[in-house]
C-alpha positions as a Markdown table, in Angstrom:
| # | Residue | x | y | z |
|---|---|---|---|---|
| 1 | Met | 69.8 | -212.8 | 89.8 |
| 2 | Thr | 68.1 | -209.3 | 91.4 |
| 3 | Val | 69.6 | -206.4 | 91.1 |
| 4 | Ser | 70.0 | -204.3 | 94.8 |
| 5 | Val | 69.6 | -200.6 | 94.4 |
| 6 | Leu | 69.8 | -198.0 | 97.4 |
| 7 | Ile | 68.5 | -194.6 | 96.6 |
| 8 | Val | 70.4 | -192.0 | 99.2 |
| 9 | Gly | 68.2 | -188.9 | 99.0 |
| 10 | Ala | 64.9 | -189.7 | 98.0 |
| 11 | Gly | 63.9 | -186.2 | 97.4 |
| 12 | Ala | 62.0 | -185.2 | 93.8 |
| 13 | Val | 64.5 | -186.1 | 91.5 |
| 14 | Gly | 65.9 | -189.5 | 93.5 |
| 15 | Ala | 62.3 | -190.7 | 94.0 |
| 16 | Phe | 61.1 | -190.6 | 90.4 |
| 17 | Tyr | 64.2 | -192.2 | 89.1 |
| 18 | Ala | 63.7 | -194.8 | 91.7 |
| 19 | Ser | 60.2 | -195.6 | 90.8 |
| 20 | Arg | 61.3 | -196.1 | 87.5 |
| 21 | Leu | 64.1 | -198.4 | 88.1 |
| 22 | Ala | 61.8 | -200.4 | 90.1 |
| 23 | Leu | 60.1 | -201.3 | 87.1 |
| 24 | Ala | 63.1 | -203.2 | 85.5 |
| 25 | Pro | 62.5 | -206.9 | 86.1 |
| 26 | Ala | 64.4 | -208.4 | 89.1 |
| 27 | Thr | 65.1 | -205.0 | 90.4 |
| 28 | Arg | 64.6 | -204.0 | 94.4 |
| 29 | Val | 65.1 | -200.4 | 94.9 |
| 30 | Ala | 65.1 | -198.8 | 98.8 |
| 31 | Ala | 64.9 | -195.9 | 99.9 |
| 32 | Val | 67.0 | -193.6 | 102.6 |
| 33 | Cys | 64.5 | -190.6 | 103.5 |
| 34 | Arg | 64.8 | -187.6 | 105.3 |
| 35 | Ser | 62.1 | -185.5 | 106.0 |
| 36 | Asn | 59.5 | -187.3 | 104.3 |
| 37 | Tyr | 60.6 | -190.8 | 105.8 |
| 38 | Lys | 57.4 | -190.9 | 107.9 |
| 39 | Ala | 55.0 | -190.3 | 104.8 |
| 40 | Val | 56.8 | -192.5 | 102.6 |
| 41 | Ala | 57.2 | -195.3 | 105.1 |
| 42 | Ala | 53.4 | -195.3 | 105.8 |
| 43 | Asn | 52.1 | -194.6 | 102.2 |
| 44 | Gly | 55.1 | -194.8 | 99.6 |
| 45 | Phe | 55.4 | -192.3 | 97.2 |
| 46 | Ser | 52.6 | -191.0 | 94.9 |
| 47 | Val | 53.7 | -189.5 | 91.5 |
| 48 | Thr | 52.1 | -187.6 | 89.0 |
| 49 | Ser | 53.4 | -186.9 | 85.6 |
| 50 | Pro | 52.5 | -186.3 | 82.0 |
| 51 | Gln | 54.6 | -189.0 | 80.3 |
| 52 | Tyr | 54.2 | -192.0 | 82.8 |
| 53 | Gly | 50.4 | -190.9 | 84.5 |
| 54 | Asp | 49.8 | -191.1 | 87.8 |
| 55 | Tyr | 51.0 | -194.0 | 90.2 |
| 56 | Glu | 52.1 | -195.0 | 93.3 |
| 57 | Trp | 55.4 | -196.5 | 94.1 |
| 58 | Ile | 56.6 | -198.4 | 97.6 |
| 59 | Pro | 60.1 | -198.9 | 98.0 |
| 60 | Ser | 61.4 | -202.4 | 99.0 |
| 61 | Glu | 62.7 | -201.2 | 102.4 |
| 62 | Thr | 62.7 | -197.4 | 103.7 |
| 63 | Phe | 65.1 | -196.1 | 105.7 |
| 64 | Ala | 65.0 | -193.0 | 108.1 |
| 65 | Ser | 68.7 | -192.7 | 108.0 |
| 66 | Pro | 72.0 | -194.4 | 106.4 |
| 67 | Glu | 72.6 | -196.4 | 109.6 |
| 68 | Glu | 69.3 | -198.2 | 109.2 |
| 69 | Ala | 70.4 | -199.4 | 105.8 |
| 70 | Arg | 73.5 | -200.5 | 106.8 |
| 71 | Lys | 71.9 | -202.4 | 109.8 |
| 72 | Ser | 70.1 | -204.4 | 107.1 |
| 73 | Ser | 73.1 | -205.9 | 106.4 |
| 74 | Ile | 71.7 | -205.7 | 102.2 |
| 75 | Ala | 74.5 | -206.0 | 99.4 |
| 76 | Trp | 73.8 | -203.1 | 97.3 |
| 77 | Asp | 74.8 | -203.3 | 93.3 |
| 78 | Tyr | 74.2 | -199.7 | 92.9 |
| 79 | Val | 74.0 | -197.2 | 95.4 |
| 80 | Leu | 72.3 | -193.8 | 93.8 |
| 81 | Val | 73.2 | -190.3 | 95.7 |
| 82 | Ser | 71.0 | -187.5 | 94.8 |
| 83 | Thr | 71.4 | -185.2 | 97.4 |
| 84 | Lys | 72.6 | -181.5 | 97.0 |
| 85 | Ala | 76.4 | -181.0 | 96.5 |
| 86 | Leu | 76.9 | -178.9 | 99.4 |
| 87 | Pro | 80.8 | -179.5 | 100.1 |
| 88 | Asp | 81.0 | -176.3 | 102.2 |
| 89 | Val | 78.5 | -177.7 | 104.6 |
| 90 | Ser | 79.1 | -181.4 | 104.6 |
| 91 | Asp | 80.9 | -184.3 | 103.1 |
| 92 | Asp | 78.3 | -186.6 | 102.1 |
| 93 | Ser | 80.4 | -189.4 | 100.8 |
| 94 | Glu | 80.7 | -190.2 | 104.6 |
| 95 | Leu | 77.1 | -191.3 | 104.5 |
| 96 | Leu | 77.6 | -194.1 | 102.3 |
| 97 | Val | 80.5 | -195.7 | 104.6 |
| 98 | Gly | 79.4 | -199.4 | 105.6 |
| 99 | Leu | 77.3 | -199.6 | 102.2 |
| 100 | Val | 79.7 | -199.9 | 99.6 |
| 101 | Gly | 80.9 | -203.4 | 99.1 |
| 102 | Asp | 83.6 | -204.4 | 96.7 |
| 103 | Lys | 80.9 | -204.8 | 94.0 |
| 104 | Thr | 78.8 | -201.9 | 94.4 |
| 105 | Ala | 78.4 | -198.8 | 92.0 |
| 106 | Ile | 77.8 | -195.4 | 93.3 |
| 107 | Val | 75.9 | -193.6 | 91.2 |
| 108 | Leu | 76.1 | -189.9 | 91.9 |
| 109 | Val | 73.0 | -187.8 | 90.3 |
| 110 | Gln | 74.1 | -184.5 | 91.2 |
| 111 | Asn | 74.7 | -181.0 | 89.9 |
| 112 | Gly | 78.0 | -179.5 | 89.5 |
| 113 | Leu | 81.5 | -180.2 | 88.9 |
| 114 | Gly | 84.1 | -182.1 | 90.9 |
| 115 | Val | 81.4 | -183.7 | 92.7 |
| 116 | Glu | 82.8 | -187.1 | 92.2 |
| 117 | Ala | 86.1 | -186.5 | 94.1 |
| 118 | Pro | 85.1 | -186.8 | 97.6 |
| 119 | Tyr | 83.8 | -190.4 | 97.0 |
| 120 | Ala | 86.8 | -191.4 | 95.0 |
| 121 | Lys | 88.9 | -190.1 | 97.9 |
| 122 | Arg | 86.7 | -191.9 | 100.4 |
| 123 | Phe | 86.1 | -195.4 | 98.4 |
| 124 | Pro | 88.9 | -195.6 | 96.1 |
| 125 | Gly | 88.5 | -199.3 | 95.0 |
| 126 | Ala | 85.0 | -198.4 | 94.3 |
| 127 | Thr | 83.2 | -198.0 | 90.7 |
| 128 | Ile | 81.6 | -194.4 | 90.7 |
| 129 | Leu | 79.3 | -193.6 | 87.7 |
| 130 | Ser | 78.5 | -190.1 | 87.4 |
| 131 | Ala | 75.1 | -189.1 | 86.1 |
| 132 | Val | 74.1 | -185.6 | 84.3 |
| 133 | Thr | 70.2 | -185.5 | 84.3 |
| 134 | Val | 67.7 | -182.5 | 82.8 |
| 135 | Ile | 64.6 | -183.1 | 84.6 |
| 136 | Ser | 61.6 | -181.4 | 85.8 |
| 137 | Ala | 60.3 | -182.5 | 89.3 |
| 138 | Glu | 59.3 | -181.4 | 92.5 |
| 139 | Gln | 58.0 | -183.0 | 95.7 |
| 140 | Thr | 55.1 | -180.9 | 96.6 |
| 141 | Ser | 54.7 | -182.3 | 99.7 |
| 142 | Pro | 56.1 | -185.4 | 101.6 |
| 143 | Gly | 55.9 | -188.4 | 99.2 |
| 144 | Thr | 54.4 | -186.8 | 96.6 |
| 145 | Ile | 56.3 | -186.2 | 93.7 |
| 146 | Lys | 55.3 | -184.0 | 90.4 |
| 147 | His | 56.7 | -185.0 | 87.4 |
| 148 | Asn | 56.6 | -182.6 | 84.4 |
| 149 | Arg | 58.3 | -183.2 | 81.5 |
| 150 | Trp | 62.2 | -183.7 | 81.2 |
| 151 | Thr | 63.8 | -186.7 | 81.6 |
| 152 | Arg | 67.1 | -187.1 | 80.4 |
| 153 | Ile | 70.1 | -188.4 | 81.9 |
| 154 | Asn | 73.5 | -189.2 | 80.8 |
| 155 | Thr | 75.9 | -191.4 | 83.1 |
| 156 | Gly | 79.4 | -192.6 | 82.8 |
| 157 | Pro | 82.1 | -193.9 | 84.7 |
| 158 | Tyr | 84.4 | -191.7 | 86.5 |
| 159 | Leu | 87.8 | -192.4 | 85.1 |
| 160 | Pro | 90.1 | -189.4 | 86.4 |
| 161 | His | 93.2 | -191.3 | 85.5 |
| 162 | Leu | 92.8 | -191.2 | 81.9 |
| 163 | Asp | 93.1 | -187.4 | 82.1 |
| 164 | Asp | 96.6 | -187.3 | 83.2 |
| 165 | Gly | 97.8 | -189.5 | 81.0 |
| 166 | Arg | 98.1 | -192.7 | 83.4 |
| 167 | Gly | 96.0 | -194.8 | 80.6 |
| 168 | Pro | 93.3 | -197.3 | 81.4 |
| 169 | Thr | 93.5 | -199.7 | 84.6 |
| 170 | Pro | 92.2 | -203.4 | 84.9 |
| 171 | Arg | 89.0 | -201.8 | 86.7 |
| 172 | Asp | 87.9 | -199.6 | 83.9 |
| 173 | Lys | 86.3 | -202.5 | 82.0 |
| 174 | Gln | 84.1 | -203.2 | 85.2 |
| 175 | Ala | 83.1 | -200.0 | 85.5 |
| 176 | Val | 82.2 | -199.4 | 81.9 |
| 177 | Ala | 80.3 | -202.7 | 82.3 |
| 178 | Gln | 78.3 | -201.6 | 85.6 |
| 179 | Asn | 77.2 | -198.2 | 83.9 |
| 180 | Asp | 75.8 | -200.2 | 81.1 |
| 181 | Val | 73.6 | -202.4 | 82.8 |
| 182 | Phe | 72.6 | -199.0 | 85.4 |
| 183 | Val | 71.5 | -197.3 | 81.8 |
| 184 | Gln | 69.7 | -200.5 | 80.6 |
| 185 | Leu | 68.1 | -200.8 | 84.1 |
| 186 | Leu | 66.7 | -197.3 | 83.5 |
| 187 | Ser | 65.7 | -197.9 | 79.8 |
| 188 | Ala | 63.8 | -201.0 | 81.2 |
| 189 | Gly | 62.0 | -198.4 | 83.5 |
| 190 | Gly | 60.4 | -196.5 | 80.7 |
| 191 | Ile | 63.3 | -193.8 | 80.6 |
| 192 | Glu | 64.0 | -193.5 | 77.1 |
| 193 | Asp | 66.4 | -190.8 | 76.8 |
| 194 | Ala | 68.9 | -192.6 | 79.1 |
| 195 | Ser | 72.5 | -192.8 | 77.5 |
| 196 | Ala | 75.7 | -194.5 | 78.5 |
| 197 | Tyr | 78.7 | -192.0 | 78.0 |
| 198 | Ser | 82.5 | -192.4 | 78.0 |
| 199 | His | 84.2 | -190.7 | 81.2 |
| 200 | Ser | 85.3 | -187.8 | 78.5 |
| 201 | Lys | 81.9 | -187.3 | 77.3 |
| 202 | Leu | 80.5 | -187.1 | 80.3 |
| 203 | Gln | 82.7 | -184.7 | 82.4 |
| 204 | Leu | 81.9 | -182.5 | 78.8 |
| 205 | Val | 77.9 | -183.1 | 79.6 |
| 206 | Arg | 78.8 | -181.8 | 83.5 |
| 207 | Trp | 80.4 | -178.5 | 81.8 |
| 208 | His | 77.7 | -178.3 | 79.2 |
| 209 | Lys | 75.2 | -178.5 | 82.2 |
| 210 | Ile | 77.6 | -175.7 | 84.0 |
| 211 | Ala | 76.8 | -173.2 | 81.3 |
| 212 | Ile | 73.2 | -173.5 | 82.2 |
| 213 | Asn | 73.5 | -173.8 | 85.7 |
| 214 | Ala | 76.0 | -171.3 | 86.2 |
| 215 | Ser | 74.3 | -168.5 | 84.4 |
| 216 | Met | 70.5 | -168.9 | 85.1 |
| 217 | Asn | 70.8 | -170.2 | 88.7 |
| 218 | Pro | 72.7 | -166.9 | 90.3 |
| 219 | Ser | 71.3 | -164.4 | 87.9 |
| 220 | Ala | 67.4 | -165.7 | 89.2 |
| 221 | Val | 68.8 | -164.8 | 92.8 |
| 222 | Leu | 70.2 | -161.7 | 92.1 |
| 223 | Ser | 67.6 | -160.3 | 89.9 |
| 224 | Ala | 65.4 | -160.7 | 92.9 |
| 225 | Gly | 63.8 | -163.9 | 91.8 |
| 226 | Thr | 63.1 | -163.5 | 88.2 |
| 227 | Pro | 62.2 | -167.2 | 86.5 |
| 228 | Asn | 64.3 | -168.1 | 83.4 |
| 229 | Gly | 61.8 | -167.3 | 80.7 |
| 230 | Ala | 61.7 | -163.8 | 81.7 |
| 231 | Met | 65.3 | -163.4 | 82.3 |
| 232 | Ala | 65.9 | -165.2 | 78.9 |
| 233 | Leu | 63.3 | -162.5 | 77.4 |
| 234 | Asp | 64.9 | -159.4 | 78.7 |
| 235 | Pro | 67.5 | -157.8 | 76.3 |
| 236 | Glu | 70.2 | -156.9 | 79.0 |
| 237 | Leu | 69.9 | -160.0 | 80.7 |
| 238 | Tyr | 69.9 | -162.1 | 77.6 |
| 239 | Met | 73.7 | -160.9 | 76.7 |
| 240 | His | 74.2 | -161.6 | 80.5 |
| 241 | Leu | 73.5 | -165.0 | 80.2 |
| 242 | Lys | 75.1 | -165.7 | 77.0 |
| 243 | Gly | 78.2 | -164.1 | 78.0 |
| 244 | Val | 78.6 | -166.3 | 81.2 |
| 245 | Met | 77.6 | -169.5 | 78.8 |
| 246 | Asp | 79.7 | -168.5 | 76.3 |
| 247 | Glu | 82.8 | -168.0 | 78.8 |
| 248 | Val | 82.2 | -171.5 | 80.3 |
| 249 | Leu | 81.9 | -173.3 | 76.7 |
| 250 | Thr | 84.9 | -171.7 | 75.6 |
| 251 | Thr | 87.0 | -172.4 | 78.7 |
| 252 | Ala | 86.0 | -176.0 | 79.0 |
| 253 | Pro | 87.5 | -177.5 | 75.8 |
| 254 | Lys | 90.5 | -175.9 | 76.9 |
| 255 | Val | 90.1 | -177.6 | 80.4 |
| 256 | Leu | 89.5 | -180.8 | 79.3 |
| 257 | Gly | 91.5 | -180.7 | 75.9 |
| 258 | Gln | 88.6 | -181.9 | 73.5 |
| 259 | Pro | 85.9 | -180.0 | 71.8 |
| 260 | Phe | 82.3 | -180.1 | 72.6 |
| 261 | Pro | 80.7 | -182.6 | 70.3 |
| 262 | Arg | 78.6 | -180.5 | 67.6 |
| 263 | Glu | 75.3 | -181.9 | 68.7 |
| 264 | Phe | 75.8 | -179.9 | 71.9 |
| 265 | Ala | 73.3 | -177.1 | 72.2 |
| 266 | Thr | 74.9 | -173.6 | 71.6 |
| 267 | Ser | 74.2 | -170.5 | 74.0 |
| 268 | Glu | 71.9 | -169.1 | 71.0 |
| 269 | Ala | 70.1 | -172.4 | 71.3 |
| 270 | Ile | 69.7 | -172.9 | 75.2 |
| 271 | Leu | 68.5 | -169.2 | 75.0 |
| 272 | Lys | 65.7 | -169.8 | 72.3 |
| 273 | Ser | 64.6 | -172.8 | 74.2 |
| 274 | Thr | 64.6 | -171.0 | 77.4 |
| 275 | Gln | 62.6 | -168.2 | 76.1 |
| 276 | Lys | 59.5 | -171.1 | 75.2 |
| 277 | Asn | 59.6 | -171.4 | 78.9 |
| 278 | Thr | 56.4 | -169.7 | 80.3 |
| 279 | Ser | 55.9 | -172.1 | 83.2 |
| 280 | Gly | 57.2 | -169.5 | 85.8 |
| 281 | Ser | 59.5 | -172.4 | 87.2 |
| 282 | Lys | 62.4 | -171.3 | 89.5 |
| 283 | Pro | 65.9 | -172.4 | 89.2 |
| 284 | Ser | 66.8 | -174.7 | 92.6 |
| 285 | Met | 69.3 | -172.2 | 93.5 |
| 286 | Leu | 66.6 | -169.6 | 93.9 |
| 287 | Leu | 64.2 | -171.8 | 95.6 |
| 288 | Asp | 67.3 | -172.2 | 98.1 |
| 289 | Trp | 67.6 | -168.7 | 98.9 |
| 290 | Glu | 64.2 | -167.9 | 99.1 |
| 291 | Gln | 63.9 | -170.7 | 101.8 |
| 292 | Gly | 67.0 | -169.6 | 103.7 |
| 293 | Lys | 68.6 | -172.8 | 102.6 |
| 294 | Arg | 72.5 | -173.3 | 101.5 |
| 295 | Met | 73.0 | -172.8 | 97.7 |
| 296 | Glu | 74.9 | -174.8 | 95.5 |
| 297 | Leu | 77.5 | -172.3 | 95.2 |
| 298 | Glu | 80.9 | -174.3 | 95.2 |
| 299 | Val | 79.9 | -177.1 | 92.9 |
| 300 | Ile | 78.1 | -174.7 | 90.4 |
| 301 | Leu | 80.5 | -171.5 | 90.5 |
| 302 | Gly | 83.4 | -172.1 | 92.8 |
| 303 | Asn | 84.7 | -175.3 | 91.4 |
| 304 | Pro | 84.8 | -174.5 | 87.8 |
| 305 | Ile | 86.7 | -171.5 | 88.6 |
| 306 | Arg | 89.5 | -173.5 | 90.7 |
| 307 | Ile | 89.5 | -176.2 | 88.0 |
| 308 | Ala | 90.0 | -173.6 | 85.1 |
| 309 | Arg | 92.2 | -171.6 | 87.6 |
| 310 | Ala | 94.5 | -174.6 | 87.7 |
| 311 | Lys | 95.3 | -174.5 | 84.1 |
| 312 | Gly | 95.9 | -171.0 | 83.9 |
| 313 | Leu | 92.6 | -169.7 | 83.1 |
| 314 | Glu | 89.9 | -167.5 | 84.3 |
| 315 | Met | 86.7 | -166.8 | 84.3 |
| 316 | Pro | 85.6 | -163.3 | 85.4 |
| 317 | Arg | 82.0 | -163.7 | 84.7 |
| 318 | Leu | 81.5 | -166.8 | 86.9 |
| 319 | Gln | 84.3 | -165.3 | 89.1 |
| 320 | Ser | 81.9 | -162.4 | 90.0 |
| 321 | Leu | 78.7 | -163.9 | 90.5 |
| 322 | Tyr | 80.6 | -166.1 | 92.8 |
| 323 | Ala | 82.1 | -163.6 | 94.8 |
| 324 | Leu | 78.6 | -161.5 | 94.9 |
| 325 | Leu | 76.4 | -164.6 | 95.9 |
| 326 | Arg | 78.8 | -166.3 | 98.6 |
| 327 | Met | 78.9 | -162.9 | 100.2 |
| 328 | Ala | 75.1 | -162.5 | 100.1 |
| 329 | Gln | 75.0 | -165.9 | 101.5 |
| 330 | Glu | 77.4 | -165.4 | 104.6 |
| 331 | Asn | 76.0 | -162.2 | 105.4 |
| 332 | Arg | 72.3 | -163.5 | 105.1 |
| 333 | Asp | 73.7 | -166.4 | 107.9 |
| 334 | Lys | 75.4 | -164.2 | 109.9 |
| 335 | Arg | 72.2 | -162.0 | 110.4 |
| 336 | Lys | 70.0 | -165.7 | 111.2 |
| 337 | Glu | 72.8 | -166.4 | 113.9 |
| 338 | Lys | 72.5 | -163.0 | 115.3 |
| 339 | Gly | 68.7 | -163.5 | 115.3 |
| 340 | Lys | 69.1 | -166.6 | 117.5 |
| 341 | Leu | 71.0 | -165.1 | 120.2 |
């Protein structure tokens, strides 16, 4: 029996994982492309990787839009979404209308907190798998993917009813089973560091990554383009980054009602590792700012603040970063609009 996978948002991360999933036996992997459609439709993807070598991958189908994918009438077992999460700009769950069937699992490989909610609202009967990845990859030109080193990905079923005391439902077992199969596909594709987590542990992973993203990404923008490694080596910025991380890492257990597992890295360990990063690579939020694009402020900063505030908790360091960057983005966008007049 063939497993059908559709990638929505086949940029660097989506295309890389798609190329690995396609190696799993009896797996058909298609892609919805945007700006890179012409290049991929003509030649597929070219991937370079120190871990997996250099190789080419041609999707089973390449679609220019979700509408084209809908017209194919293919029943998808998994729809993997790897678009940037910009709820202040658009609701990307709308892209999946007509693509999600009774047995489809939606896999969200996106940054931030609260990314699952729009999909759960639009597709209340669908399985949603929440995924957190640590990966270094970029699309250097349309259809050309440069994978650097990291390939860790954790996935878990999104079962929010377990958080408010409603208890398990009959559909939970199906969600867990679909999550296990997806991780098996990743493993078959050579992703050794792919793990199946429970709902609660996966949400802890999301908060733990927020500690990294909410400290590094905004600070890289506000410090006028300083790479993560350089920030971690600067004494004052080190204190700032550690303060933001610790604020998140102490708030999350109060929000979720459980502590972080002991194996999760401390702020000191994260920063010590970051100090060794001499690549000069820039975080995604900085790249978006430099390119004049909207940043993932809401899911990385706004949603954590609102989720904590609903529990009576404040995160003043995150709130300061959010307020400053949101206003900077609004002022920049206003200047761009005036320039068009």
